[in-house]
N, C-alpha and C positions, 0 to 999 in steps of 0.2 A: 514513341516514334517507332514505326514498323521497320524491322531490319530488311535490308535488300532494296529499299526504295532509293530514289535519287537523292532525296533530302537526307536520308541517313548516310549515304555515301559522301555527300558534301560535308556534313558535320564531322564524320570520321576523318576526312582528309584535312579539314581545318584543325581539328584537335591534334592530329599527328604532326602537321607542320609547325604548329605552335610549340609542341613539346620538343621537337628537334631544334628549333631556334632557341628555346630556353636553355637547352643543354649546350648550345654553342653561342651563348649570349655575348661572349667576349668578341666574337667576330662581328656581331651587330653594332658594336661600338666603333668600329673602324670608320664608317662613313661620318659619324659625328665628329670624331677627332680630326678627320681629314678636312671637313668643312671649317672647323674652328681654326685649324692651323693656316689654311689658305687665307681666310679673312684676316687673321692676326698678322699675316706677313705684309699686307698692303700698306698699313701705316708706316712700317719700316722702309718700304720701297718708295713711297710717295711723300713721306713726311707727315707730321702730325697736324697739318693745317685742317681745321674743321670744315671749311668751305669746300676744299678739294675732296676730302673723304665723303662728305655728304652728297656731292654731285655724282660720285661713282658708286654709292652704297648699294642701290637697288640692283644694278647690273652685276656688281661683284657678288652679292649674296645669291642671286639667281644662278650665276655660273658655278659658284662653289657648291651649291646644293644639288644642281643637276649632275655635276661631275662626281660628287660623292655618291649619289644614287646609282650612277653608272658603274661604280666600283663593284657593287654587289649584284649587278644584273646577270653576270655570267653564271652565278650560282643558283639562278632561278630553277633550272631543271637539272643542273649538273649532278647533284647528290642523288636525285631520283634515278638518273641514268646509271650511275655507278652501282647502286644497290638493286637494280632491276625493277623498281616499282614504277618507272616511267612506262615500260612496256605493259605493265598490268593496267595502267590507266588507259592506254590506247586500246587494249583488248576488253576493257570493261563494257558491259552493256549499257551503262549510263552515258549521257551525252558528254563527249570529251571536251567540248567547248565550255560547258558549265563547270566541269572539274578544273579546267585550266583557269577559268575565271576566279575560282576559289583560291588557287595558288597565287594568282596575280594580286588578289586582294590582300592576302597574307604578306606578300612581298612589300606592298605599299604601306601596310599598317606597321610592320616591324622595321622597315628600313627608311622609308621616306617621311612618315608621320613624325618620328622623333626629330627629324631635321626641321620640320615646320615648327615644332615646339620650341626649338632653340633659336629660331629666326629672330625673335625680339632681342635676344642677347647679341646676336651678330649685328643687328641694326644699331644697338647702342655702341658697339665697338667702332662703327663707321659713322656715327653721328647722324643717322637717318632721322629726319624730322618725325615727330610723333604723329603728325597728321597723315603721313604717308604709310605708316606701319599697317593700318587695317587694309589698305589697298595691296600692300605687299603680301600679307597673309592670304587674302582672297586669291590673288594671282598664283601664289604657290600652291594653294589647295586645288586650283584648276589645272595647273601646268604639270605638277609632279605625278598625278595619276596617268597623264599622257605618256610620261617616260616609261612607267611600268607596263602600260598597255602596248605601246608601240615596240618597246624593247622586248616584250614577250614574243612577238612575231619574229624578230631578228634572232632571238635566242633559240627559238624552235627551229629556225633554218640552219643554225650552226651548232646545234647541241651534239651532233655526232662527230664533229671535227675535234681533233686534238689541238690545244693551244689556239683556240679561236678568239681569244680576247681582243687582239688587234683588229681582226675582221669584224667582230661584233661592234667595236667602237666606230669603225668606219661606216658601218651600216646605220647605226643609231644616231650618231651626231648630226648628219644632215637632216634627219627627220624631226629632230627636236629643236632645230634652230628657229622655226616659226613660233614655237611656244616661248622660247627665250625672248624673241623680238617683241611679241605681244605682251608678255608678262612684264618685262623690264620697261617697255614703252608705256604701259598703264601707270607704273610707279613714277616714271619720269614726268608724265603728263600731270599726275596729281601733285608732284613736287613743284611743278611750274604753275600750278593753279589752273590748268586746262581740263576739259572734259576727259574722263578716263574710262567711261563705261563701255565704249565701243570695243577696245581691245579685250576687255574682260568677257564681253558677249561672244566675241570670236573664239576665245579660249573655251568658253562653256559649250559652244556649238561643236567645236572640234572634239571636246571630251565626250559629249553625247554620242557622236559618230563613232569614236574609238571604242566606247563601251559596248556598242552593238557589234562592230565588225572585227575588232582585234581578237577576241577569244575564238571566233570562227576561223579567222586567218591563221592564228597560232595553232589551232587543232589541225588544220589542213597542212601547214608547214611541218608540224611534228610527225604526222603520218608519212610525209615524203622523206623526212630525214631518217626515220627508223626503218624504212623499207629498202 
């Protein structure tokens, strides 16, 4: 690989972020523990009735996983801002949107993908029918990248502010409600024996649109925040 190329810069950025996350791997466990605790509390609050828990299982898992992903969203650019590397990314001759896309991909792989891996365990805790589990996993695989992509734009807008966690939450939550509605709706439709492909197709279309536009919007927002 030729040094100085955009590909080399992306590979170096991916390697650096993975190394930093491995050194702080204890922090990466916080979203996992949060989601497990949230799901485990519902049987205590609603009772152990299997029918009741199965009816709310999909929505509960979706809310728990999206909120768990939101916990780590504020740190997407925060550490880079503190050590000065974020300004170096902005000043880099390589496309800023492509570099930010690499950071967003790392955030999803290290924070949200483990949540999807433990989703079957959470589904067993709430007695989700086995026939609905594949639909749940597909819906999560489509909805969770949306949180990282949309959240990156909001993080880029607030990265220069101190204690921006509450503002970030207020910005992101209204934008991910449609993903929650379509994802949980697809699972509820599958559980009721109704067609469920339409909500998944809407999620897929929204994801494709976000993959194209979100890195560009995050790059523009980041330049505004740092100037």
